[in-house]
N, C-alpha and C positions, 0 to 999 in steps of 0.2 A: 611298666610291663611291656614286654616285647609284643609286637603285633605281627601277625602273619597275614600276608596279602596273597590271595590266590589269583593266579592267571590260569583259568581252566579253559584251555582251548579245545573244547569238545566239539569235534566236527561230526560226531557220531560215536557209537560205542564200539568202534572197530578201528582198524588202521594201525598206524605206527605208535610206538610206545612213547613218543615225545608229545602226544596230544594233551597230556596232563602235565603241567609244569607248575612249580611253586617258586615264586620269586619273593624272598622274604626280606624284611627289614632286619638289620643287625645280624645278618648271616645265619638266620634261623632256617634250616632246611630239614627235610625228613631224615637226613642222615645224622643230625645232631639234636633231635628231640629227646631231651633228657629230664625235663622237670614238669611238674604239674602246670606251671605257667605256660609251657609250650603246648600242652594239650588244651588248655583253656583258649589259647590263641587259635588253635585249629577249630575249636567249636565256634568261636567268634567269627571266624572266616566263613563258616557255614551260614551263620546268621546273616552275614552281609549278602551272601548269595540268595537267601530267602527274600531279602529286600529287593534284589534285582528281579526275582521271580514274580513278586507282587506287582511290579511295575511293567512287566513284559506283556504287552498286548492284553492288558487285564480285562478289557471290556468286550473283547470279541465274542465271547460266549454269553456273558451276562446280559448284554443288550438284546439278545434274541427273545428273551422272555420277560424283560423288564416291563412293569406295568406302565402303559401309556395309552391315551386315546388317539393321539396322533404322533407321528415321528417324522424327522427330517428325511428327505429323499435318499440321503447317503446311507441310511440304515435300513431302507425298505427291503433290499435284497436279502439281507440276513434274516430279517424278521418274517419274510415270506417263503423261506426255504428255496430261494432262487440260488443260482450258482454262487453268488457272493457269500451265501451262508457257509460254504465250505472253504472260506478264505484260508489260503495256505499259511501255515505258521510252523516254526521249528521248536523243538523241545530242548534246546541247549541249556537254558537256565535251570529247568527242573532237574536235569542230570548233573548239573554243577552241584546242586544241593545234595542229591543222592550220593554222588561220588565223594563229595566233601565229608559227608557223614560216615561213609565207609572208611575214609582215611582215619577218622577218629577211632573207629573200632579196631583198625589194624595196628594202631600204635599205643593205645591206652594201656595195654597190659605189660608193655615193656618198661613202664615208668614205676618207680618205687613210691607208692603212696597208699594211704589206707584204702581198704576195700570199699568203704562207703563212698569215697571220692571217685574211685574208678566207676562204681555203679552210677553215680551222678552223671558222669560224662558219657557212659554207655547209654544211659537212658535218654539223654539229649540226642545222641546219634540215632538211636532207634526212632525217636520222635521225628527227627528231620527226614529220615528215609521214608517214613509213613506219610509225612506231609508232602514230600516231593511227588510220591505216587498218587496221593489224593488230588493234587493239582493236575497231574497228567490224566487221571481218570475223568475229571471234569472237562478237560479240553479235548482229549484225543480218544478216550475209551481204550481200545487196544494200544499197547505200547511195548517197548523193550523192557523186559524184566531182568534185573540183575539181583541175584540172591546173595551168594557168598562172594565177596570180593568184586572185582571188575573183570568181565570177560571182554577182551579186546578183539576176539575173533568175530566174524560175521554172525549176527544174531537175528532171528526172526521175531516179529512181534508176538506177544502173548495176549490171549483173550482177556478182556477186562475183568471177568469174574475171578480168574486166577491171580491177576495182578492185585485185585482188591483183597483177596484172601491173604496174600503176602503182606500187604500193607496193614491189614488187621493184626497179623501176627507181630509185626513191628510195633504197632501201637500198644498191644497187650504187654510186650516186653517193657515198653516205656512206662506204662502204668505201674508195673511191678517194681521198677528200679528208681523212678524219680521221687523225690521228696515233695511234700506239699509246698505251696507257694511261700508260706511264711517261714519255711525252713531252708530256703535257698541261700547258699553262701558261695562267694567266689573263692579263688585259690588263696586269697589273703585272709579269709575268715570274715570278710565284710558281707553284710546282708545285701542280697540282690532284690531290688524293688521293681525292676522292669518286667512287664508281662510279656515281653518277647522271649524271655528265658523259659524253656519248657519245664513244666512241673507236673505233678500228678493230676491236678485238675485239668490242665490243658490236654494232657494225654488221654484222659477219659472223654473229653469233648471230641477229640479227633477220632477216638475209637467209636464213639456213638455215631458220628457222621459217616464213617466208613461202613459200619454195620447197617445203618439205614440205607445207604447207597446200594449195598449188595442185596438187601432184602427187597427194597422197593423197585429196583431196576431189573429184577429177574425176568420181567416180561419181555425185554428185548435182548436177553442173552441167547447165544446159539444153543441148539438142542443139546449138544454134547456137554455144555457147561451148566445145564439146569438141574443137575443131580444133587441139589441141596435143599434143605428145608428152610425157607425164608423166615419162618417163625422163630427159629433158633437165633437168627441175626436180629430180629426185632427184640427178642428177649435180651440179647447182649446190649443192644442200643439202649433199651429201657434201663437196664442196670447201670450202665455207664453214665447216662443222664442223671440218674438218681444219686450217684456218687458225687457229682458236681453240685446238684441242687441241695443236698443235705450237708454239704461242707459249710462251715461257718465263715469261710474265707470269701464267699461270693454272696452278694445280695442285690436285689433289684433296686434301681434308683427310685427316688420318691415319686416321680411323675414323668410324663413324656417330655416336658420341658427340660428336665435334667438329663434325659437320654440324649437330647440334641446338644445341650450346652456343655455336657461333661462326658457322658459315656462314649459318644462317638468321637470325641476328641482324643480320649485315651487315658489309660491307667486308672480307671474307676473300679469300684468294687463289683460292678456288674460285668466288667470285662473279664473274660476267661483266658483268651489267648489273642495276642496282638503282635504286629510287626511295627517297630518304632519308625515312624516317619515324622512325628511332631518335632519341630525345631531342627530338622535335618535338611533344611532347604538347600544349603550349599552342596549337599551330597545328592539329594533326591531331585532337586530342581523342579521343573514343571512336568515331570513324568507322571503319567496317568495311573492312578490306582484306586480312585474313588468314583462311584456312580454319580456323585455330585457333579462331575464333569458334564454329564448328559442332561441334568435336570436344573441346576442352580444358576440363575442369572441375577436379575435385579431382586433385592437390593444388595446382595452379598458381593457382587462384582461391581465396583464403583464406576467402571467405564460404561455400564449399561443403563439405559432408561427403561421405564416400565414396559414399553412396547415390545421389547426384545422377546418377551414370553411367547409371542405368536410365532416366532421363528426358531425357538430353541430346539435342541436335538430331540428330546422326549417331552411331551406335553400332556398335562392332565387337566380336564375340565373341572371347574369349581363344582359343578353339579355332581360329578363323579366322586369328588372328595366328600361332599355332604352325604351322598348315598353310602359310601364306604364307612363313614364314621358318624352314624346317626346319634341323635339325642345329645347326651352330655359327654360323649367321648372326647377327651382332651387332645387326642392325637391330631385331630384336624387343625387345631390352633397352634400346636407345637411344630408340626411337620410342615406347615404352610404359613407363609408370612401374611399377617393381617388379612385373614381369609375374608372376613365380612367387609372390611374397608376396601380391599382391592376388588371384591365382587361388585361393589357399588359404583366403581369407576366406569367410565365410558367404555363400552365393549369394542369400540373402534381402537382403543388402546390395548385392552387386555385380551381381546378375542374370546372372552369367557373362560380363560385358563387361570388356574391357581398358580401361586408362586412358591415353588418348593423352597423350604428353609431348614431342612433337616441337617444338611451339612452347611456349617456357617463359619467355621474356624479357618481362616485363610491367611496367606501371605500377600501383602500389598506392596507394590513398588511405587515410588513417588518420583516423578520427574517434573521439576518446577512446581507448578500448582496442580499437576495432573496425577491422579491416583489410578493405578491399574492392578487388576487381579493378576497375581503371579502363579499361585498354586494353592491347593488346599493344604492346611497345616494341621493334620490330625493323623493319628495312627491308623494303620490298616487293621480293622477289627475283624478277626477271623470269626470268632464266636463270642457272643455275650449271653448272659444268663437267660434272658427272655427267649432267645433262640433255643436254648437247651430245654427250657420248660415246654416249648411248643413242639420240639422234636420228640420229647418224651410223650406228649399227648398223641402225636402221630403213631409212635410205637405202641402205646396202650390201645389206641383205636384198633390197630391191626391185630392185637392180641386179645381183643374182646373185653378189655377193661374199660367199659364205658364210663363208670363213675370216676376213675382215675384220670381219664382223658379230659372229662368236663372240668374236674378240679384244676387241672393245669391251664386250660383255656381261661377259666375264671380268675386264676391268679394274675394273669396278664391284663384281663379286663378290669379287675379291681384297681390296679395301678393306674389305668387310663381313665377311670371314672365312667366306664361304659356299662351298659346293661349286662347282667350276667347271662350265661347260656340259657336258652329256652329250647325245649325239645321240638318246637315247631320250626326252628330255623332250618333253612335249606331243605325243607320237606322231611326233616328228621334225619338227614344224612350227616352223621357225625364226622366222617372222613372229610366231607366238604367243609364242615365248620372249622376243622383244624386247619385245612389248607387256607381258607379265607382269613383265619386269624393270623396265620403266618404272613399272608399277603399284607394285612393291615399293619401288623407290628413291625415287620421288617421291610416295609415299602422303601424302595430306592436304595436298598443295601446290597443287592446283587444275588439274592437267594432264589428268586422266583423261578427262573428257568430250570434249575435243578429240582426244585420242589415239584414242578409240573412233571418232569421226567419220572420222578419216584412214584407219582400217583397213578400212572398208567395211561393207556391210549386214549381213554375217554377224556381225560384232563388235557392231554395234548391237543385233541381235536376241538375242545371247547375254549381253551385259553391261549393257544398259539394261533398264528395267522397263516394265510395263504396256503402254500403247499404242505404245511404241517397238518392241515385238516384232511388232506386226501392221501397222504403217504401211507403205505401199508406197514403192518408190523414187520414184514421182511425188510422194508427200507430202513427201519430203525435198527433191526438186527445188523444190517450191513453198514451202519454207521452214520445215518442221516443227522443225528444229533451233534456230531462232532466235527472238528476242523480237519482239513486236509493236512498232510505233511508236506513241507516244502522240500526242495531238492537237497538242502543241506543234510536232512535226515537220511538220505539215501547214499551219501558219499561212502564209497568203498564198502558197501554192505549189499551184496547181491541177494541176500535173503529178505531184504526189506520190501514191503508191499504197501501200496497206497490204500487209503480208506476206500473200501469197495463201493459204497454208495456213490461217492464223488467220482471215482474212476469210471463208473458206468455212465456218468453224465458228461464226461469230458469229450 
């Protein structure tokens, strides 16, 4: 099959028309796209851009709210809302995904193929556009919105609720057009088995995440953007989650140990949407895409001795682990290496810290007799079924469906062997119970910062650190949660403006 290689020299969404170039193998260019194989190659090129997006400064935001009792000094500024929290980053890779998806939409209708095949490629393109904006919303909030085609003229940023609404529309189109996972076929009629290929379940998961974002984050939207009923979005999120949960194509792994050994590696029945990194070491190399980078040392990385835990980037005390996972909850023994045995060791070695073991599939290099960690060897798991259950619990909680929310919490607890929900937990605060269950189940997977944002100012002040506790609602409206744009994003665009919160602090 022909392969299309993108060189997307996106210096911004403006400037000269030579900023977007395609240099193909076998002379495939936009001028001679004539077959379904060519369209499939375009889509595969977008998937490759998604892999780049996954690796692009992936931890800058997630580290701010990642659960830890102590952290390395290098992360302190970001976690305390000091100036380092606004680290400048550019959004080139996200727009590579978005523009690549638009290229598919621009060319698919000129190809002679059955309507259902056109819909399959259109559905993937809509999914990827929504995914690109989903990532931009998490990192930057307000961003440049491209709706129909690509506007190369100077463009001002659009407020995040408007961008989110557009992404929701794209996700809804993807849900409508994409087949279920077990119906995916390539252009040769062969079954597709990779969960990096968008399908209806993945599109529903993305739709649910976007709707929850717009509903939960309304509290820091500008006044002119608050004219929507958040409950309508919680209803959409609940419905989309239910579509995934009720599908026979996804099921929870048997226990937390299987979550670590299989689900987080990739292509399990619990996985809903993933970006393939597994066995792509030659392409991905040591690029960072996993929170395991911050947590996992001994014994997963053979060059480290047990004492490294005291100096690792993010550290969790064993006492915190036992408090988080009381009783017979199996997650404390799956997510952490030999919890009891390491806890019995000399505290001069361990510092009293637990040894994260959730991410454990790795690439190892061998030089002579020395073994050294090279990279993690697992897929980027965007969403797994446990996340979807607990997102539905969050939506149901906001919609007043207490029994439904508790049922979803208990579904995850039963798998873990933990005690089922009791009305006395957290003083009867069900919203807090949902948040804490997500914290426990999804620990070290990169969700917590965004969960805190969705739950409101009180959660920000309770669970984030330093300046987050004293910042005002207006500070968050102005963009305190998000990254600064670096100078690349301003090139040849006089309408571009910096994140207001960080601009005031420079």
